[in-house]
C-alpha positions as CSV (number, residue, x, y, z in Angstrom):
1,M,0.0,-0.1,0.3
2,N,1.8,3.3,-1.0
3,I,0.9,6.7,0.9
4,S,-1.7,7.7,-1.0
5,N,-3.8,4.5,-0.6
6,A,-3.0,4.9,2.8
7,Q,-4.5,8.3,3.2
8,T,-7.7,7.0,1.5
9,A,-8.1,3.9,3.5
10,V,-7.8,6.0,7.1
11,D,-10.3,8.5,5.1
12,E,-12.8,5.4,4.4
13,W,-12.4,4.5,7.9
14,I,-13.4,7.6,9.5
15,K,-16.1,7.5,7.2
16,N,-17.1,3.9,8.1
17,H,-16.4,4.0,12.0
18,G,-15.6,7.2,13.4
19,V,-17.8,10.2,13.8
20,R,-15.4,12.6,12.4
21,Y,-11.8,13.6,12.7
22,F,-11.1,14.6,15.6
23,N,-10.1,18.8,15.5
24,E,-6.2,19.2,14.6
25,L,-5.2,20.2,17.9
26,T,-7.1,16.9,19.6
27,N,-4.8,15.0,16.9
28,M,-1.9,16.7,17.3
29,A,-2.3,15.9,21.2
30,Q,-3.3,12.3,20.3
31,L,0.0,12.4,18.0
32,T,2.3,13.6,21.1
33,E,0.8,10.8,23.0
34,E,1.5,8.0,20.5
35,V,5.3,9.1,19.9
36,G,5.7,9.0,23.4
37,E,4.6,5.7,23.5
38,V,6.7,4.6,21.0
39,A,9.7,6.4,22.9
40,R,8.9,4.7,26.0
41,I,9.4,1.4,24.4
42,I,12.7,2.2,22.3
43,A,14.5,3.7,25.8
44,R,13.4,0.6,27.7
45,R,14.1,-1.7,25.2
46,Y,16.8,-0.6,23.6
47,G,18.2,2.3,25.6
48,E,19.6,2.2,28.8
49,Q,16.6,2.5,30.9
50,S,15.4,-0.8,32.1
51,E,12.1,-2.4,31.0
52,K,9.2,-3.1,33.1
53,E,7.5,-6.0,33.3
54,S,4.0,-4.2,32.3
55,D,6.1,-2.8,29.2
56,K,7.4,-5.9,27.8
57,D,4.2,-7.1,25.8
58,K,4.1,-3.7,24.5
59,D,4.2,-4.4,20.4
60,L,6.5,-1.2,18.6
61,G,5.0,-2.3,15.1
62,E,1.3,-1.5,16.9
63,E,2.7,1.7,18.4
64,L,4.6,2.9,15.2
65,A,1.2,2.2,13.3
66,D,-0.6,4.3,15.8
67,V,1.6,7.0,15.0
68,L,1.2,6.6,11.4
69,F,-2.7,6.5,11.5
70,V,-2.7,10.2,13.2
71,V,0.1,11.4,10.7
72,L,-2.4,10.4,7.8
73,C,-5.7,11.7,9.7
74,L,-3.8,15.1,10.2
75,A,-2.9,15.2,6.6
76,N,-6.0,14.2,5.6
77,Q,-8.1,17.0,7.1
78,T,-5.7,19.7,6.3
79,G,-5.6,18.9,2.7
80,V,-1.8,17.6,2.4
81,D,-1.0,15.0,0.1
82,L,1.4,13.2,2.1
83,Q,2.6,11.1,-0.8
84,E,3.6,13.8,-3.0
85,A,5.2,15.6,0.3
86,F,7.3,12.5,0.9
87,D,8.1,12.1,-2.6
88,R,9.5,15.8,-2.2
89,K,11.3,15.3,0.8
90,L,12.9,12.3,-0.2
91,D,14.5,13.8,-3.5
92,L,15.2,16.6,-1.4
93,K,17.4,14.5,0.7
94,T,18.9,12.5,-1.7
95,K,20.5,15.3,-3.5
96,R,21.3,17.5,-0.1
97,D,22.6,14.2,2.0
98,H,24.3,11.8,0.0
99,D,27.4,13.3,0.1
100,R,27.5,14.3,3.8
101,H,26.8,11.0,5.1
102,Q,29.2,9.3,2.9
103,N,31.8,11.3,4.0
104,N,30.9,11.2,7.9
105,K,33.1,9.8,9.5
106,K,31.0,8.9,12.4
107,L,29.4,6.5,10.2
108,K,31.8,4.4,9.3
């Protein structure tokens, strides 16, 4: 599924299962909450914090999907074509960062 299809799928889900999109500020707060859940898993599973017993069953993929879902909601409700924006960003990063990263001794 490409990003455009994902945006359409989220929009259809909202229409068929939700009442409406939450407003943009609510979705921004939700996005922050979901990113915090991802950060908690990463910090405890891959970082130096010890993982609590209650966190061991948390699914990183599910939490990342929650982040993606809210990002797609925000894109839909603000009229952003995320496929187009992502393609432009990837092109920019490819042109701008290729040599910079290839020549970064810290990455060797």
